[in-house]
Structure formats: C-alpha cells, structure tokens
N, C-alpha and C positions, 0 to 999 in steps of 0.2 A: 494448556496455554495459560500464561499468567493473567491474572485479572486486575492487579493493582500496579501502580507505578513502582512500589517498593519491590514487588516480585520481578518486574522487568529489570530493575537495577541490580538485583541479586543474581540474575541469570548471566551466563557467559553468552554473549551475542556475537554473531557474525554479521557482515554487511548485508547478506541476504535476509537476515532477520528483520530488516527494515520493511520488507514487503508485508510481513505479518504485523509488525508493531505499528507502523504508521498507517497502513492501508487496510489492515484486517484481512489480508489475503491468506490463502490456504497453502498447505504443503504441495498440492498438485500445481498450484500457481507458481510456486518457486521452481518446481521441476520444469514446467513449461518455459518459464523465463530463462532458465539455464540452457535448455535446448535451443531457444531462439538466439541466445548470445553466443553459443558455441558454433553455430552455423555461419558460414560466410555469406550466404544468400538468404533473402527472406523466404519464409516457408508458408505453405498453405495449411489450413486447419487439418486436412487429411494427413499431411506430412508430420505435423505436430502430434496428431493422434497416434500415428505409427511409432513415433519416437518414444512416447510416454506410455505406450501400450494401453490406451484407453479408447472407448467408443468416440466417434466423431463428435457427437453432441456434448459429451463431457469435456472433450478438449476444447470445443468451441466456447463453452461457458467459461472455462478457465482463461482462454485467450481474451474473451470479451471483458472479463474482470481486469485483466492486465491493460487492455486498451482504455477502459474507463478510469483506471488509476493513473494513466499517463506513462506507464512503463513500456508500453508497446504501441507501435504505429501500424495502422492498416493502410495498405496501398492497393489501388485498383489496377489490374493488368488487363488491357483490352486485347481481345482476339482480333486478327486482321479482318475476319469476315463477320464481325459483330459478336456481341456478347463480351463478358468479362468474368474475372474471378479475383479474389482477394488474396494477398500475401501479407505476412506480418513480420515485422522486424523490431528489434529493441529501439527504444528512444535513445537519443544521445545522452550518455550518462551525466554530462554537465547540466543538461536541461532538467533531468530527473532530480539530481542533487540540489539544484537551485530551488526547485519546487518543494522538495522535502524541507529545505532550510526555511523557506517562507512559512510552510505549515508549522514547523517547530516554533518559529518566532511568534506566530499568531497564537499557538497553544500556550506558549510561555507568558505572553501578555494576558491572555484570558485567565490563566491560573493565578497570575499575580493579582488581577482584579478580584477574583473569587477569594483569595487569601485575605485581601484587604477587607472585603465584605464580611468574611468570617470574623476577623479581628474586631471590626466595628460593632457587629451584631452582638457578639458575646461579651465584649467589654462593656457595652451599654447595659446588658442584662445583669452583669456582675456589679456594676456601679449602682444599679437600682436596688440591689438587695442589701439588707442589713444583716450583719453577721451576729447570730445569737449564740451565746455560750452558756 
C-alpha cells in the first residue's frame, strides 16, 4: 500500500481504489462493497459472509467499516411477530461522491495551509541566517 502522495499519484488507480485511498479500507472491504453493489436486494451479514467466503464476524467487521465510512447503509427489517434483523445496501453513489469531494476539498485546503506554514517557517529561518563563505 502506498504511503505517500507521490506513490498514490504514480499508481494506476481504479474508482474502487477510493475506498482504500480516502477511507483507508481494506481489500476485503472492497470485495464486500462489490458484492453489495452487484446484488439487487439488500443483504444480511450472513449472506455477505457466504458471498466472500469468510466467517460471519469477519464479514460483519468489514460491513461495519463500510457503514462507518458512509459507503453502505444499514436497514432494520422487522418480523411480523416481533424481533428484527439488519440488511445492508450500498449508499447512493451521488451521496458518496459528494462526501468524497467535500473531504478532498477539506484536505486540499488543509494542505494549502500547511504548505504556506512551511514556506513561512523556513523562509524566516533562511532570512535570519548569514551566508558565510
């Protein structure tokens, strides 16, 4: 996994790479997201686990990371005689894309601020030095 911005820029990325790049999600999370997007109906964690051939607890942690990042929505389904279970579906791609754009804009503004601070800090240090030859 790339550790620097230049390494990310040098990589060939696909749109699914945004899961990793922006949200720090894992390969399994990408697989789970793909399974959820390829199904016409929302899935339970047990169904997801079966699709990705993982234990229920592992699939649940992956689904939870996707919920926490906003890529997946949890819906409660109630039984007629009491009780309920949860199903999961992908979030509307426009909502996810808008949120990623907001995050990117915030990151860009923060990086611009840090670059300005870098310039000011090191310009002042260099201006305070005398050049000896």
